[in-house]
C-alpha positions as CSV (number, residue, x, y, z in Angstrom):
1,X,22.2,38.5,48.8
2,X,25.6,39.1,51.0
3,X,25.8,42.9,52.3
4,X,27.8,45.2,50.5
5,X,31.6,45.6,51.3
6,X,32.3,49.0,49.8
7,X,30.7,52.2,49.3
8,X,31.6,54.7,47.1
9,X,30.7,56.5,43.5
10,X,31.1,55.7,39.7
11,X,33.2,59.0,38.4
12,X,32.9,59.6,34.5
13,X,33.6,63.0,33.2
14,X,31.4,65.1,35.5
15,X,28.6,62.4,36.4
16,X,29.1,60.6,39.8
17,X,26.9,57.9,40.5
18,X,27.0,56.5,44.1
19,X,26.9,52.7,44.1
20,X,27.6,49.9,46.7
21,X,29.6,47.0,45.8
22,X,28.2,43.2,46.8
23,X,30.7,40.2,45.8
24,X,28.6,38.5,42.6
25,X,30.2,34.8,43.5
26,X,30.3,32.2,46.3
27,X,32.3,29.2,46.6
28,X,30.7,25.9,47.4
29,X,33.6,23.9,48.4
30,X,33.8,22.4,51.8
31,X,36.1,23.8,53.6
32,X,39.1,20.9,54.8
33,X,41.4,21.5,57.8
34,X,44.6,19.9,59.2
35,X,44.0,17.6,62.2
36,X,46.0,14.8,64.0
37,X,45.2,11.9,62.0
38,X,44.5,9.6,65.5
39,X,42.1,11.9,67.5
40,X,41.0,14.3,65.1
41,X,42.4,17.3,66.8
42,X,42.8,20.5,64.8
43,X,46.6,21.4,64.3
44,X,47.3,25.3,64.5
45,X,50.1,27.5,63.1
46,X,52.0,29.4,65.5
47,X,53.2,32.6,64.5
48,X,56.8,31.9,65.1
49,X,59.9,34.4,64.1
50,X,62.6,32.6,62.6
51,X,65.1,34.5,64.0
52,X,64.6,34.9,67.4
53,X,62.0,32.0,68.0
54,X,59.4,34.3,69.8
55,X,55.4,33.8,68.7
56,X,55.0,36.8,67.3
57,X,51.2,38.8,68.0
58,X,49.1,40.0,65.6
59,X,49.9,43.4,66.3
60,X,53.6,43.2,65.8
61,X,53.5,41.9,62.4
62,X,54.8,43.5,59.6
63,X,55.1,43.6,55.9
64,X,58.6,42.4,54.5
65,X,59.7,42.7,51.0
66,X,62.8,40.9,49.5
67,X,65.1,42.6,47.2
68,X,68.2,41.9,45.8
69,X,69.5,40.0,48.7
70,X,68.1,42.1,51.1
71,X,65.0,42.8,53.3
72,X,62.7,45.8,53.7
73,X,60.1,46.0,56.7
74,X,56.9,48.2,56.0
75,X,55.3,48.6,58.8
76,X,51.2,50.0,58.9
77,X,52.1,53.0,59.1
78,X,54.7,53.1,55.8
79,X,51.6,51.7,54.0
80,X,49.4,54.3,54.6
81,X,51.8,56.6,52.9
82,X,51.3,55.0,49.5
83,X,49.8,56.9,46.4
84,X,46.6,55.1,46.5
85,X,43.9,56.8,44.5
86,X,40.5,57.4,46.6
87,X,39.1,54.4,48.0
88,X,35.6,55.8,47.7
89,X,35.7,56.3,43.8
90,X,35.6,53.9,40.6
91,X,37.2,56.4,38.3
92,X,36.6,55.1,34.3
93,X,39.2,56.3,32.3
94,X,37.9,55.3,28.9
95,X,35.1,53.1,27.3
96,X,36.1,50.4,24.7
97,X,34.6,47.6,22.5
98,X,34.0,44.4,25.1
99,X,35.8,42.7,22.4
100,X,39.1,44.3,23.3
101,X,39.2,42.9,26.8
102,X,41.0,39.6,26.6
103,X,39.2,37.2,28.9
104,X,42.2,36.0,30.5
105,X,42.8,39.6,32.0
106,X,39.3,39.1,33.9
107,X,39.5,38.2,37.8
108,X,36.8,38.4,40.4
109,X,33.2,40.2,39.5
110,X,31.2,42.3,42.0
111,X,27.5,43.6,41.6
112,X,27.2,47.5,41.8
113,X,23.9,48.6,43.2
114,X,22.7,52.3,43.3
115,X,23.7,53.6,47.0
116,X,20.3,55.6,47.2
117,X,17.0,56.4,45.4
118,X,18.6,59.4,43.8
119,X,21.4,57.4,42.2
120,X,18.7,55.0,40.2
121,X,18.9,57.8,37.2
122,X,22.1,58.4,36.6
123,X,22.7,54.6,37.1
124,X,20.3,53.2,34.5
125,X,21.8,55.9,32.2
126,X,25.0,54.3,32.6
127,X,23.7,50.7,32.2
128,X,21.5,51.4,29.4
129,X,24.4,53.3,27.3
130,X,27.1,50.7,28.0
131,X,24.3,47.9,26.7
132,X,23.2,49.8,24.0
133,X,27.0,51.0,22.6
134,X,28.3,47.8,23.0
135,X,30.8,49.0,25.6
136,X,32.4,48.6,28.8
137,X,34.3,50.8,31.0
138,X,38.1,50.7,31.9
139,X,38.3,51.7,35.4
140,X,40.7,52.0,38.4
141,X,39.9,51.5,42.1
142,X,41.3,51.0,45.2
143,X,40.0,48.0,46.9
144,X,41.1,47.7,50.5
145,X,44.6,48.2,50.2
146,X,45.4,47.2,46.8
147,X,44.8,49.4,43.6
148,X,42.8,47.5,40.7
149,X,43.0,47.6,37.1
150,X,39.1,46.8,36.6
151,X,36.1,46.7,33.9
152,X,32.7,48.2,34.6
153,X,30.4,46.4,32.3
154,X,26.3,45.0,32.3
155,X,25.0,41.5,33.3
156,X,21.3,41.1,32.7
157,X,20.2,44.6,34.3
158,X,22.7,45.1,37.0
159,X,26.3,47.1,36.3
160,X,29.1,44.7,37.7
161,X,32.7,45.8,38.5
162,X,35.5,43.0,37.5
163,X,39.0,43.3,38.4
164,X,41.5,42.7,36.3
165,X,45.1,41.6,35.8
166,X,47.6,44.2,35.1
167,X,49.1,43.8,31.6
168,X,52.6,42.8,32.8
169,X,50.9,40.6,34.9
170,X,50.1,38.0,32.1
171,X,53.0,36.1,30.8
172,X,54.4,35.8,27.7
173,X,53.0,32.8,25.7
174,X,55.6,32.4,23.1
175,X,57.2,28.9,22.5
176,X,54.3,27.3,23.8
177,X,52.1,26.8,21.0
178,X,53.1,23.8,18.3
179,X,55.4,24.5,15.3
180,X,54.3,26.3,12.4
181,X,55.1,23.1,10.8
182,X,52.4,21.3,12.2
183,X,49.5,21.8,10.0
184,X,45.6,20.0,9.3
185,X,43.8,19.3,6.8
186,X,40.6,20.9,5.7
187,X,38.8,17.6,6.1
188,X,40.1,17.2,9.6
189,X,38.8,20.9,10.5
190,X,35.6,19.8,8.9
191,X,34.9,17.0,11.0
192,X,36.3,18.4,14.1
193,X,33.4,21.1,13.9
194,X,30.9,18.4,13.1
195,X,32.1,16.5,16.3
196,X,31.6,19.9,18.1
197,X,28.0,20.2,16.8
198,X,27.2,16.8,18.3
199,X,28.7,17.8,21.6
200,X,26.9,20.5,21.9
201,X,23.2,19.5,21.3
202,X,21.0,20.1,24.0
203,X,23.8,21.3,26.3
204,X,22.3,22.9,29.3
205,X,25.3,25.2,31.3
206,X,22.8,25.7,34.6
207,X,22.3,22.1,34.8
208,X,25.9,21.2,35.3
209,X,27.2,20.6,39.2
210,X,30.4,20.1,41.3
211,X,30.6,16.2,41.6
212,X,33.9,16.1,43.3
213,X,32.2,18.6,45.9
214,X,29.1,16.2,46.1
215,X,31.2,12.9,46.4
216,X,33.2,14.8,49.4
217,X,30.2,15.6,51.4
218,X,29.1,11.8,50.7
219,X,31.9,11.3,52.3
220,X,32.5,13.1,55.2
221,X,28.9,12.4,56.1
222,X,29.4,8.6,56.1
223,X,32.6,9.2,58.5
224,X,30.1,11.5,61.0
225,X,27.5,8.9,60.7
226,X,30.0,5.8,61.2
227,X,29.0,4.2,57.9
228,X,30.8,2.7,54.9
229,X,32.2,5.3,52.4
230,X,30.2,5.6,49.3
231,X,31.8,3.2,46.4
232,X,34.1,5.2,44.1
233,X,32.7,6.0,41.1
234,X,34.9,4.9,38.1
235,X,36.3,7.4,35.7
236,X,36.9,7.1,32.3
237,X,40.7,6.7,31.6
238,X,42.6,9.0,29.0
239,X,42.6,8.4,25.3
240,X,45.7,6.3,24.0
241,X,47.9,8.2,21.4
242,X,46.5,9.3,18.8
243,X,47.9,7.7,15.4
244,X,45.0,8.1,12.9
245,X,43.0,11.5,13.8
246,X,40.4,11.3,10.9
247,X,39.1,7.4,12.6
248,X,39.3,9.2,16.4
249,X,37.0,12.0,15.3
250,X,34.4,9.9,13.6
251,X,34.4,7.4,16.5
252,X,34.0,10.4,18.2
253,X,31.0,11.7,16.5
254,X,29.2,8.0,16.1
255,X,29.7,7.9,20.0
256,X,28.5,11.4,20.7
257,X,25.3,10.8,18.3
258,X,24.5,7.5,20.4
259,X,24.3,10.0,23.6
260,X,22.2,12.2,22.1
261,X,19.4,9.8,21.0
262,X,18.4,9.4,24.4
263,X,14.9,11.0,25.1
264,X,15.8,15.0,26.1
265,X,14.4,15.8,29.7
266,X,11.4,18.5,30.3
267,X,13.0,21.8,29.8
268,X,13.6,23.2,33.1
269,X,14.3,19.9,34.7
270,X,18.1,19.2,34.5
271,X,18.5,23.0,36.0
272,X,16.2,22.8,38.9
273,X,17.5,18.8,39.7
274,X,21.3,20.5,39.3
275,X,20.3,23.3,41.6
276,X,18.7,21.2,44.1
277,X,21.6,19.0,44.3
278,X,24.0,21.7,44.3
279,X,22.4,23.2,47.4
280,X,22.3,19.9,49.4
281,X,25.8,20.0,51.1
282,X,25.2,21.7,54.2
283,X,27.9,19.9,55.9
284,X,29.5,23.4,56.8
285,X,28.6,22.6,60.2
286,X,29.6,19.3,60.8
287,X,32.6,19.7,58.6
288,X,34.0,22.7,60.8
289,X,34.1,26.1,60.6
290,X,36.3,27.7,57.6
291,X,40.0,28.0,58.2
292,X,41.2,31.4,58.3
293,X,43.7,32.3,55.8
294,X,47.0,34.3,56.2
């Protein structure tokens, strides 16, 4: 488990729960760098000012914002004067039903851990109350230098703080849906539902793995070990334009039925194999250190 990145407290009413924030996700992608194709040398980005042509040291880099054709330069002193809420408080604004949150607004999750043993009782009280009520807490929190909207929810036996997009950050989807004149028949909906059932038989979400990253790892190792690149896996072509929707649905159901007639693997075996496979790419040391952004 990674180290905590933030310490503070959940505040709702007069109740305070001291917690620490731990990242809940980790990427498994291999880092790729820009290099010279002739000799493999790293290509670095210089911080060159477009006005004076000088290389700018980090301590002289400020923030810039363009508005109405003009640019404002903001220093760290300017940024420190902004009215951010307390950086040590997860301020619960309200508790609402979980289904009131549109998943499109959800962003990055963090685990919340009691900071001290004395905080355990209040932590469990909040966790169990949220779980029994089927509610989530809508909060504001300042992480680093940015205020975020967030939702406080329960995952297994742990409280999770999941940052959210602000309502005005979600674009209006008007005009993207097909026209209302396009309709489907009840028989087509019934067959589509049957296809969904077929495709969902014995589905194991935990058994899924990132085939692209595995192939990328194998390709990198073939370069390092100076051996031929692995054969490229063939991908199924996209289906042609569907003219007879019912026929396409029936053919899909038949094909899915053939796939599910194979004997099922022992319970848990696919999951364990997938986890072993996803842990395999240990090429981060050989592929180079992760490129710093910003």
